FIKOLZA-1660 file (N, C-alpha, C; in steps of 0.1 Angstrom, whole numbers, plus 5000, padded with zeros to 4 digits):
% residues 214
   i   px   py   pz ch aa at
   1 4155 2245 2877  A  M  N
   1 4168 2250 2881  A  M CA
   1 4170 2266 2878  A  M  C
   2 4161 2270 2870  A  R  N
   2 4162 2284 2866  A  R CA
   2 4154 2292 2878  A  R  C
   3 4144 2286 2884  A  L  N
   3 4138 2293 2895  A  L CA
   3 4147 2293 2907  A  L  C
   4 4156 2284 2910  A  I  N
   4 4165 2284 2919  A  I CA
   4 4175 2295 2919  A  I  C
   5 4180 2297 2907  A  I  N
   5 4190 2308 2904  A  I CA
   5 4183 2321 2907  A  I  C
   6 4170 2323 2901  A  E  N
   6 4163 2335 2903  A  E CA
   6 4159 2337 2918  A  E  C
   7 4156 2327 2926  A  S  N
   7 4154 2328 2940  A  S CA
   7 4164 2333 2948  A  S  C
   8 4177 2326 2945  A  L  N
   8 4188 2331 2952  A  L CA
   8 4192 2345 2948  A  L  C
   9 4191 2349 2936  A  A  N
   9 4194 2364 2931  A  A CA
   9 4185 2374 2938  A  A  C
  10 4172 2370 2939  A  V  N
  10 4162 2379 2946  A  V CA
  10 4164 2381 2961  A  V  C
  11 4168 2370 2966  A  G  N
  11 4172 2370 2980  A  G CA
  11 4184 2379 2984  A  G  C
  12 4194 2378 2975  A  L  N
  12 4205 2386 2975  A  L CA
  12 4202 2402 2974  A  L  C
  13 4195 2403 2963  A  Y  N
  13 4189 2417 2961  A  Y CA
  13 4182 2422 2973  A  Y  C
  14 4172 2414 2979  A  A  N
  14 4164 2419 2989  A  A CA
  14 4173 2423 3001  A  A  C
  15 4183 2413 3004  A  D  N
  15 4190 2415 3017  A  D CA
  15 4201 2428 3014  A  D  C
  16 4205 2428 3002  A  R  N
  16 4214 2440 3000  A  R CA
  16 4208 2454 3001  A  R  C
  17 4198 2455 2996  A  W  N
  17 4190 2468 2995  A  W CA
  17 4179 2471 3005  A  W  C
  18 4175 2461 3012  A  F  N
  18 4164 2462 3022  A  F CA
  18 4167 2455 3034  A  F  C
  19 4180 2452 3037  A  G  N
  19 4184 2443 3048  A  G CA
  19 4180 2448 3061  A  G  C
  20 4177 2462 3063  A  D  N
  20 4173 2466 3075  A  D CA
  20 4159 2465 3078  A  D  C
  21 4151 2461 3068  A  S  N
  21 4135 2460 3070  A  S CA
  21 4132 2446 3075  A  S  C
  22 4120 2444 3080  A  R  N
  22 4115 2431 3085  A  R CA
  22 4114 2422 3071  A  R  C
  23 4114 2409 3075  A  L  N
  23 4115 2399 3063  A  L CA
  23 4103 2401 3053  A  L  C
  24 4090 2402 3059  A  G  N
  24 4080 2405 3052  A  G CA
  24 4080 2417 3043  A  G  C
  25 4085 2428 3049  A  D  N
  25 4087 2441 3042  A  D CA
  25 4098 2439 3031  A  D  C
  26 4108 2432 3035  A  R  N
  26 4119 2430 3026  A  R CA
  26 4114 2424 3013  A  R  C
  27 4106 2413 3013  A  L  N
  27 4101 2406 3002  A  L CA
  27 4091 2414 2995  A  L  C
  28 4084 2423 3001  A  G  N
  28 4075 2432 2994  A  G CA
  28 4082 2441 2987  A  G  C
  29 4093 2447 2991  A  L  N
  29 4100 2457 2985  A  L CA
  29 4108 2452 2973  A  L  C
  30 4111 2438 2973  A  A  N
  30 4117 2433 2962  A  A CA
  30 4109 2426 2952  A  A  C
  31 4096 2427 2954  A  K  N
  31 4087 2420 2945  A  K CA
  31 4088 2421 2930  A  K  C
  32 4094 2435 2927  A  G  N
  32 4096 2438 2913  A  G CA
  32 4109 2433 2907  A  G  C
  33 4115 2425 2914  A  F  N
  33 4128 2420 2909  A  F CA
  33 4127 2414 2897  A  F  C
  34 4137 2416 2887  A  E  N
  34 4137 2409 2873  A  E CA
  34 4151 2406 2871  A  E  C
  35 4154 2393 2868  A  M  N
  35 4167 2389 2864  A  M CA
  35 4172 2397 2851  A  M  C
  36 4163 2399 2841  A  G  N
  36 4167 2405 2829  A  G CA
  36 4172 2418 2830  A  G  C
  37 4167 2425 2841  A  R  N
  37 4172 2440 2844  A  R CA
  37 4187 2441 2845  A  R  C
  38 4194 2431 2850  A  F  N
  38 4208 2430 2851  A  F CA
  38 4214 2433 2837  A  F  C
  39 4209 2427 2827  A  R  N
  39 4214 2429 2813  A  R CA
  39 4209 2441 2807  A  R  C
  40 4197 2444 2809  A  R  N
  40 4190 2457 2802  A  R CA
  40 4197 2468 2808  A  R  C
  41 4199 2469 2820  A  C  N
  41 4206 2481 2826  A  C CA
  41 4220 2483 2822  A  C  C
  42 4228 2470 2822  A  E  N
  42 4241 2470 2817  A  E CA
  42 4243 2475 2803  A  E  C
  43 4233 2473 2795  A  E  N
  43 4232 2477 2780  A  E CA
  43 4227 2490 2779  A  E  C
  44 4222 2496 2790  A  S  N
  44 4217 2509 2790  A  S CA
  44 4205 2511 2780  A  S  C
  45 4196 2500 2780  A  R  N
  45 4184 2500 2772  A  R CA
  45 4173 2512 2777  A  R  C
  46 4169 2519 2768  A  G  N
  46 4158 2529 2771  A  G CA
  46 4147 2523 2779  A  G  C
  47 4141 2531 2786  A  G  N
  47 4127 2528 2793  A  G CA
  47 4130 2523 2807  A  G  C
  48 4142 2520 2811  A  E  N
  48 4146 2514 2824  A  E CA
  48 4147 2526 2835  A  E  C
  49 4141 2523 2846  A  D  N
  49 4142 2532 2858  A  D CA
  49 4156 2535 2862  A  D  C
  50 4160 2547 2862  A  H  N
  50 4175 2550 2866  A  H CA
  50 4178 2545 2880  A  H  C
  51 4170 2547 2889  A  E  N
  51 4172 2543 2903  A  E CA
  51 4174 2528 2905  A  E  C
  52 4165 2521 2897  A  L  N
  52 4165 2508 2898  A  L CA
  52 4178 2503 2891  A  L  C
  53 4181 2508 2880  A  C  N
  53 4194 2503 2873  A  C CA
  53 4207 2506 2881  A  C  C
  54 4206 2516 2890  A  S  N
  54 4217 2520 2899  A  S CA
  54 4219 2508 2908  A  S  C
  55 4208 2503 2914  A  Q  N
  55 4208 2493 2924  A  Q CA
  55 4213 2480 2917  A  Q  C
  56 4207 2477 2906  A  Y  N
  56 4213 2464 2898  A  Y CA
  56 4227 2464 2894  A  Y  C
  57 4231 2476 2889  A  G  N
  57 4245 2479 2885  A  G CA
  57 4255 2478 2897  A  G  C
  58 4250 2483 2908  A  S  N
  58 4260 2483 2920  A  S CA
  58 4260 2468 2925  A  S  C
  59 4249 2462 2925  A  L  N
  59 4249 2448 2929  A  L CA
  59 4257 2439 2921  A  L  C
  60 4255 2440 2908  A  S  N
  60 4263 2432 2899  A  S CA
  60 4278 2435 2900  A  S  C
  61 4282 2448 2902  A  H  N
  61 4296 2451 2905  A  H CA
  61 4302 2444 2918  A  H  C
  62 4293 2445 2928  A  E  N
  62 4296 2439 2942  A  E CA
  62 4298 2424 2941  A  E  C
  63 4290 2418 2933  A  V  N
  63 4291 2403 2931  A  V CA
  63 4303 2400 2924  A  V  C
  64 4307 2408 2914  A  N  N
  64 4318 2405 2906  A  N CA
  64 4332 2407 2914  A  N  C
  65 4330 2417 2923  A  E  N
  65 4342 2419 2932  A  E CA
  65 4343 2408 2941  A  E  C
  66 4332 2404 2948  A  A  N
  66 4332 2392 2958  A  A CA
  66 4338 2379 2951  A  A  C
  67 4335 2378 2939  A  L  N
  67 4340 2365 2932  A  L CA
  67 4352 2369 2923  A  L  C
  68 4359 2380 2925  A  G  N
  68 4369 2384 2917  A  G CA
  68 4381 2372 2916  A  G  C
  69 4383 2365 2927  A  W  N
  69 4391 2353 2926  A  W CA
  69 4388 2343 2915  A  W  C
  70 4377 2343 2910  A  L  N
  70 4373 2334 2900  A  L CA
  70 4376 2338 2885  A  L  C
  71 4380 2351 2883  A  K  N
  71 4382 2357 2870  A  K CA
  71 4393 2349 2861  A  K  C
  72 4403 2346 2868  A  G  N
  72 4414 2338 2862  A  G CA
  72 4408 2326 2854  A  G  C
  73 4401 2318 2862  A  W  N
  73 4393 2306 2856  A  W CA
  73 4384 2309 2845  A  W  C
  74 4375 2318 2848  A  L  N
  74 4365 2323 2838  A  L CA
  74 4372 2327 2826  A  L  C
  75 4382 2336 2827  A  G  N
  75 4389 2340 2815  A  G CA
  75 4395 2330 2807  A  G  C
  76 4401 2319 2813  A  S  N
  76 4408 2310 2806  A  S CA
  76 4398 2299 2799  A  S  C
  77 4386 2297 2807  A  F  N
  77 4376 2287 2803  A  F CA
  77 4365 2293 2793  A  F  C
  78 4361 2305 2796  A  L  N
  78 4351 2311 2788  A  L CA
  78 4354 2323 2780  A  L  C
  79 4367 2328 2782  A  G  N
  79 4372 2340 2774  A  G CA
  79 4375 2351 2782  A  G  C
  80 4385 2359 2779  A  T  N
  80 4389 2371 2786  A  T CA
  80 4378 2381 2788  A  T  C
  81 4377 2387 2799  A  G  N
  81 4367 2397 2802  A  G CA
  81 4354 2390 2807  A  G  C
  82 4353 2378 2809  A  T  N
  82 4340 2372 2815  A  T CA
  82 4340 2375 2828  A  T  C
  83 4330 2380 2832  A  E  N
  83 4326 2384 2847  A  E CA
  83 4318 2373 2854  A  E  C
  84 4319 2371 2867  A  P  N
  84 4311 2361 2874  A  P CA
  84 4295 2363 2871  A  P  C
  85 4291 2376 2871  A  M  N
  85 4277 2379 2871  A  M CA
  85 4273 2376 2855  A  M  C
  86 4282 2376 2846  A  D  N
  86 4278 2372 2832  A  D CA
  86 4275 2357 2832  A  D  C
  87 4282 2350 2840  A  V  N
  87 4280 2335 2839  A  V CA
  87 4266 2331 2845  A  V  C
  88 4264 2337 2856  A  I  N
  88 4251 2336 2864  A  I CA
  88 4239 2339 2854  A  I  C
  89 4240 2351 2848  A  Y  N
  89 4229 2356 2840  A  Y CA
  89 4227 2347 2827  A  Y  C
  90 4239 2344 2821  A  E  N
  90 4238 2336 2808  A  E CA
  90 4233 2322 2812  A  E  C
  91 4237 2316 2823  A  T  N
  91 4232 2303 2827  A  T CA
  91 4216 2304 2829  A  T  C
  92 4212 2314 2836  A  Y  N
  92 4198 2315 2838  A  Y CA
  92 4190 2318 2826  A  Y  C
  93 4195 2326 2817  A  N  N
  93 4190 2330 2804  A  N CA
  93 4189 2317 2795  A  N  C
  94 4199 2308 2795  A  S  N
  94 4199 2296 2788  A  S CA
  94 4187 2286 2792  A  S  C
  95 4185 2286 2806  A  L  N
  95 4175 2278 2811  A  L CA
  95 4160 2284 2808  A  L  C
  96 4160 2297 2803  A  S  N
  96 4147 2302 2799  A  S CA
  96 4143 2296 2786  A  S  C
  97 4153 2288 2779  A  K  N
  97 4148 2282 2766  A  K CA
  97 4150 2267 2769  A  K  C
  98 4140 2262 2776  A  P  N
  98 4139 2248 2780  A  P CA
  98 4141 2238 2769  A  P  C
  99 4149 2227 2774  A  I  N
  99 4150 2217 2764  A  I CA
  99 4138 2208 2765  A  I  C
 100 4131 2205 2753  A  H  N
 100 4119 2198 2753  A  H CA
 100 4122 2183 2748  A  H  C
 101 4118 2173 2755  A  A  N
 101 4120 2160 2752  A  A CA
 101 4112 2157 2741  A  A  C
 102 4115 2150 2730  A  V  N
 102 4105 2147 2719  A  V CA
 102 4107 2131 2715  A  V  C
 103 4097 2126 2710  A  A  N
 103 4098 2112 2705  A  A CA
 103 4091 2111 2692  A  A  C
 104 4097 2103 2683  A  M  N
 104 4092 2101 2670  A  M CA
 104 4082 2090 2670  A  M  C
 105 4070 2091 2664  A  I  N
 105 4062 2080 2663  A  I CA
 105 4060 2076 2649  A  I  C
 106 4064 2063 2645  A  N  N
 106 4065 2058 2631  A  N CA
 106 4073 2067 2622  A  N  C
 107 4082 2074 2628  A  G  N
 107 4090 2083 2619  A  G CA
 107 4084 2095 2614  A  G  C
 108 4071 2099 2618  A  K  N
 108 4064 2109 2612  A  K CA
 108 4061 2120 2623  A  K  C
 109 4052 2118 2632  A  G  N
 109 4048 2128 2641  A  G CA
 109 4058 2129 2652  A  G  C
 110 4057 2141 2659  A  V  N
 110 4065 2143 2671  A  V CA
 110 4056 2146 2682  A  V  C
 111 4059 2139 2693  A  L  N
 111 4051 2140 2705  A  L CA
 111 4060 2148 2715  A  L  C
 112 4055 2159 2720  A  G  N
 112 4062 2166 2730  A  G CA
 112 4063 2159 2744  A  G  C
 113 4071 2164 2753  A  A  N
 113 4073 2159 2766  A  A CA
 113 4058 2158 2774  A  A  C
 114 4050 2170 2773  A  L  N
 114 4038 2170 2781  A  L CA
 114 4028 2160 2774  A  L  C
 115 4029 2158 2761  A  G  N
 115 4021 2149 2754  A  G CA
 115 4024 2134 2759  A  G  C
 116 4037 2132 2759  A  I  N
 116 4041 2119 2763  A  I CA
 116 4037 2115 2778  A  I  C
 117 4037 2125 2787  A  I  N
 117 4034 2122 2801  A  I CA
 117 4019 2119 2801  A  I  C
 118 4010 2129 2795  A  A  N
 118 3997 2127 2794  A  A CA
 118 3991 2113 2789  A  A  C
 119 3997 2110 2777  A  A  N
 119 3993 2097 2770  A  A CA
 119 3998 2086 2780  A  A  C
 120 4009 2086 2785  A  D  N
 120 4016 2076 2793  A  D CA
 120 4005 2074 2805  A  D  C
 121 4001 2085 2810  A  Y  N
 121 3991 2083 2822  A  Y CA
 121 3979 2076 2819  A  Y  C
 122 3973 2081 2807  A  V  N
 122 3960 2075 2802  A  V CA
 122 3962 2060 2799  A  V  C
 123 3972 2057 2791  A  L  N
 123 3975 2042 2788  A  L CA
 123 3979 2032 2798  A  L  C
 124 3986 2039 2809  A  S  N
 124 3990 2031 2820  A  S CA
 124 3977 2026 2828  A  S  C
 125 3967 2033 2828  A  K  N
 125 3955 2029 2835  A  K CA
 125 3948 2017 2829  A  K  C
 126 3951 2016 2815  A  D  N
 126 3946 2004 2808  A  D CA
 126 3954 1992 2807  A  D  C
 127 3966 1994 2815  A  G  N
 127 3976 1983 2815  A  G CA
 127 3986 1983 2805  A  G  C
 128 3987 1993 2798  A  F  N
 128 3998 1994 2786  A  F CA
 128 4011 1996 2793  A  F  C
 129 4022 1992 2786  A  P  N
 129 4036 1996 2792  A  P CA
 129 4039 2011 2791  A  P  C
 130 4048 2016 2799  A  P  N
 130 4053 2030 2797  A  P CA
 130 4054 2034 2783  A  P  C
 131 4049 2047 2780  A  M  N
 131 4051 2052 2765  A  M CA
 131 4064 2051 2760  A  M  C
 132 4076 2053 2769  A  R  N
 132 4089 2052 2764  A  R CA
 132 4091 2039 2756  A  R  C
 133 4087 2029 2761  A  T  N
 133 4089 2016 2754  A  T CA
 133 4081 2013 2742  A  T  C
 134 4071 2022 2741  A  I  N
 134 4063 2020 2729  A  I CA
 134 4068 2028 2717  A  I  C
 135 4071 2041 2719  A  V  N
 135 4075 2051 2709  A  V CA
 135 4089 2052 2707  A  V  C
 136 4098 2046 2715  A  M  N
 136 4112 2048 2713  A  M CA
 136 4120 2035 2716  A  M  C
 137 4130 2032 2709  A  P  N
 137 4138 2020 2713  A  P CA
 137 4144 2021 2727  A  P  C
 138 4146 2010 2733  A  V  N
 138 4153 2010 2747  A  V CA
 138 4166 2015 2747  A  V  C
 139 4175 2013 2737  A  E  N
 139 4188 2018 2737  A  E CA
 139 4187 2033 2732  A  E  C
 140 4197 2041 2737  A  C  N
 140 4197 2055 2733  A  C CA
 140 4202 2058 2720  A  C  C
 141 4197 2066 2711  A  D  N
 141 4204 2069 2698  A  D CA
 141 4211 2081 2700  A  D  C
 142 4218 2087 2689  A  E  N
 142 4227 2097 2689  A  E CA
 142 4219 2110 2695  A  E  C
 143 4207 2112 2691  A  N  N
 143 4201 2125 2696  A  N CA
 143 4198 2124 2710  A  N  C
 144 4195 2113 2716  A  D  N
 144 4192 2110 2729  A  D CA
 144 4205 2113 2737  A  D  C
 145 4217 2109 2734  A  L  N
 145 4230 2113 2741  A  L CA
 145 4232 2128 2740  A  L  C
 146 4230 2133 2729  A  L  N
 146 4232 2148 2728  A  L CA
 146 4224 2155 2738  A  L  C
 147 4211 2151 2739  A  L  N
 147 4202 2158 2749  A  L CA
 147 4206 2154 2763  A  L  C
 148 4212 2142 2765  A  L  N
 148 4216 2141 2779  A  L CA
 148 4229 2148 2782  A  L  C
 149 4237 2149 2772  A  D  N
 149 4249 2158 2775  A  D CA
 149 4245 2172 2777  A  D  C
 150 4236 2177 2770  A  E  N
 150 4231 2191 2772  A  E CA
 150 4226 2192 2785  A  E  C
 151 4218 2184 2790  A  I  N
 151 4211 2184 2803  A  I CA
 151 4222 2185 2813  A  I  C
 152 4231 2175 2812  A  H  N
 152 4243 2174 2821  A  H CA
 152 4250 2187 2822  A  H  C
 153 4254 2192 2812  A  W  N
 153 4262 2204 2810  A  W CA
 153 4254 2217 2817  A  W  C
 154 4241 2217 2814  A  K  N
 154 4233 2228 2820  A  K CA
 154 4232 2226 2835  A  K  C
 155 4231 2214 2840  A  T  N
 155 4230 2211 2854  A  T CA
 155 4242 2216 2861  A  T  C
 156 4254 2212 2855  A  L  N
 156 4267 2217 2861  A  L CA
 156 4269 2232 2861  A  L  C
 157 4264 2240 2852  A  L  N
 157 4264 2254 2852  A  L CA
 157 4255 2259 2862  A  L  C
 158 4244 2253 2863  A  T  N
 158 4234 2257 2873  A  T CA
 158 4239 2256 2886  A  T  C
 159 4246 2245 2890  A  R  N
 159 4251 2242 2903  A  R CA
 159 4264 2252 2906  A  R  C
 160 4271 2256 2895  A  L  N
 160 4282 2266 2896  A  L CA
 160 4274 2280 2899  A  L  C
 161 4265 2283 2892  A  S  N
 161 4258 2296 2895  A  S CA
 161 4251 2298 2908  A  S  C
 162 4246 2287 2913  A  M  N
 162 4240 2286 2927  A  M CA
 162 4251 2288 2937  A  M  C
 163 4262 2280 2935  A  D  N
 163 4273 2282 2945  A  D CA
 163 4279 2296 2945  A  D  C
 164 4280 2303 2933  A  M  N
 164 4285 2316 2931  A  M CA
 164 4276 2326 2938  A  M  C
 165 4263 2323 2937  A  L  N
 165 4254 2334 2943  A  L CA
 165 4254 2331 2958  A  L  C
 166 4254 2320 2962  A  I  N
 166 4255 2318 2977  A  I CA
 166 4267 2323 2983  A  I  C
 167 4279 2322 2977  A  Y  N
 167 4291 2328 2981  A  Y CA
 167 4290 2343 2982  A  Y  C
 168 4286 2349 2970  A  A  N
 168 4283 2364 2969  A  A CA
 168 4273 2369 2979  A  A  C
 169 4263 2362 2981  A  W  N
 169 4253 2366 2991  A  W CA
 169 4259 2367 3005  A  W  C
 170 4267 2359 3009  A  G  N
 170 4275 2357 3022  A  G CA
 170 4286 2369 3023  A  G  C
 171 4292 2371 3011  A  A  N
 171 4302 2381 3012  A  A CA
 171 4297 2396 3011  A  A  C
 172 4288 2398 3001  A  V  N
 172 4282 2411 3000  A  V CA
 172 4274 2416 3011  A  V  C
 173 4265 2407 3017  A  T  N
 173 4256 2411 3029  A  T CA
 173 4265 2410 3042  A  T  C
 174 4277 2404 3042  A  R  N
 174 4284 2400 3053  A  R CA
 174 4276 2392 3063  A  R  C
 175 4269 2382 3058  A  S  N
 175 4261 2374 3066  A  S CA
 175 4268 2360 3069  A  S  C
 176 4280 2358 3064  A  M  N
 176 4287 2346 3066  A  M CA
 176 4300 2349 3073  A  M  C
 177 4304 2340 3081  A  S  N
 177 4316 2341 3088  A  S CA
 177 4328 2337 3079  A  S  C
 178 4340 2339 3081  A  N  N
 178 4352 2335 3072  A  N CA
 178 4351 2320 3069  A  N  C
 179 4349 2313 3080  A  E  N
 179 4348 2299 3079  A  E CA
 179 4337 2294 3069  A  E  C
 180 4325 2300 3070  A  E  N
 180 4313 2297 3061  A  E CA
 180 4317 2301 3048  A  E  C
 181 4324 2311 3045  A  L  N
 181 4328 2317 3032  A  L CA
 181 4338 2307 3026  A  L  C
 182 4346 2302 3034  A  E  N
 182 4357 2292 3028  A  E CA
 182 4350 2279 3024  A  E  C
 183 4339 2274 3032  A  K  N
 183 4332 2262 3028  A  K CA
 183 4324 2265 3015  A  K  C
 184 4319 2278 3014  A  A  N
 184 4311 2280 3001  A  A CA
 184 4321 2281 2989  A  A  C
 185 4334 2286 2992  A  K  N
 185 4343 2287 2982  A  K CA
 185 4348 2274 2977  A  K  C
 186 4349 2264 2987  A  A  N
 186 4353 2250 2983  A  A CA
 186 4342 2244 2975  A  A  C
 187 4329 2247 2976  A  K  N
 187 4320 2241 2969  A  K CA
 187 4321 2246 2955  A  K  C
 188 4324 2260 2953  A  I  N
 188 4325 2265 2939  A  I CA
 188 4337 2258 2932  A  I  C
 189 4349 2256 2939  A  E  N
 189 4361 2250 2934  A  E CA
 189 4357 2235 2930  A  E  C
 190 4349 2229 2938  A  E  N
 190 4345 2215 2935  A  E CA
 190 4337 2215 2922  A  E  C
 191 4327 2225 2920  A  A  N
 191 4319 2225 2908  A  A CA
 191 4328 2228 2896  A  A  C
 192 4338 2237 2897  A  L  N
 192 4347 2239 2887  A  L CA
 192 4355 2228 2883  A  L  C
 193 4360 2220 2892  A  K  N
 193 4367 2209 2889  A  K CA
 193 4359 2198 2881  A  K  C
 194 4346 2197 2885  A  R  N
 194 4337 2188 2878  A  R CA
 194 4336 2193 2863  A  R  C
 195 4333 2205 2862  A  I  N
 195 4331 2211 2849  A  I CA
 195 4343 2208 2840  A  I  C
 196 4355 2210 2846  A  D  N
 196 4366 2207 2838  A  D CA
 196 4367 2193 2834  A  D  C
 197 4364 2183 2843  A  E  N
 197 4364 2170 2839  A  E CA
 197 4355 2166 2828  A  E  C
 198 4343 2171 2829  A  V  N
 198 4331 2169 2819  A  V CA
 198 4335 2175 2807  A  V  C
 199 4341 2187 2806  A  D  N
 199 4345 2193 2794  A  D CA
 199 4355 2185 2787  A  D  C
 200 4364 2179 2794  A  K  N
 200 4374 2170 2787  A  K CA
 200 4367 2158 2782  A  K  C
 201 4358 2152 2790  A  E  N
 201 4351 2139 2786  A  E CA
 201 4344 2142 2773  A  E  C
 202 4337 2153 2772  A  L  N
 202 4329 2156 2760  A  L CA
 202 4338 2159 2748  A  L  C
 203 4348 2166 2750  A  R  N
 203 4358 2170 2740  A  R CA
 203 4363 2156 2733  A  R  C
 204 4367 2148 2742  A  N  N
 204 4373 2136 2737  A  N CA
 204 4363 2127 2730  A  N  C
 205 4351 2127 2736  A  R  N
 205 4340 2119 2730  A  R CA
 205 4337 2123 2716  A  R  C
 206 4335 2136 2715  A  Y  N
 206 4331 2141 2700  A  Y CA
 206 4342 2142 2691  A  Y  C
 207 4354 2143 2696  A  R  N
 207 4365 2143 2687  A  R CA
 207 4367 2129 2681  A  R  C
 208 4364 2119 2691  A  S  N
 208 4364 2104 2686  A  S CA
 208 4354 2101 2676  A  S  C
 209 4341 2106 2679  A  D  N
 209 4330 2105 2670  A  D CA
 209 4333 2110 2657  A  D  C
 210 4339 2123 2656  A  A  N
 210 4342 2130 2644  A  A CA
 210 4352 2122 2636  A  A  C
 211 4362 2114 2642  A  K  N
 211 4372 2107 2634  A  K CA
 211 4365 2095 2630  A  K  C
 212 4355 2089 2637  A  T  N
 212 4348 2076 2632  A  T CA
 212 4339 2079 2621  A  T  C
 213 4334 2092 2620  A  D  N
 213 4325 2094 2609  A  D CA
 213 4333 2096 2596  A  D  C
 214 4346 2101 2598  A  H  N
 214 4354 2101 2586  A  H CA
 214 4359 2089 2580  A  H  C
% end
């Protein structure tokens, strides 16, 4: 999911600044693209190339302008002053800290996701059942549900960020017709609606859980 966001961002960057070049040249000119530079340049950290920061700053501003109609929702949901590019970057950054699935074995050791996959593959060749049925109960416990909720939430924000970048790409580079932009906007609105629904579901669930614990 993280790579999809970054791929869309680098495509937008390449088309915005090197759109007059051939595709191969465009990709070569954009090969030094870094998502982190959006934040570093915004915070005026030392050591950053002034010209590059000017490009990133201008693009960030243009993305925010293209998605200006979203600021009302972002402000009410995420806090006043939240810009569209902030949401895209923070979603990308949060995915840089992957959620690692873990399983307890006899209540002592912890087997990471890669270990589970490797062991599962080896044991399955000898006729053993899938690792999941050996090291964890079939039913989900509380930690499993929390993990699934987190993955679900990150997926929704990733979808929103992707739709935002696609819309901004079309608007900033003027590569989409008005009809195409309306369709892209409808996808963003659909993603926002789903986020609102899931947010309410999660609030109700954990509010109920808190009351039960008391």
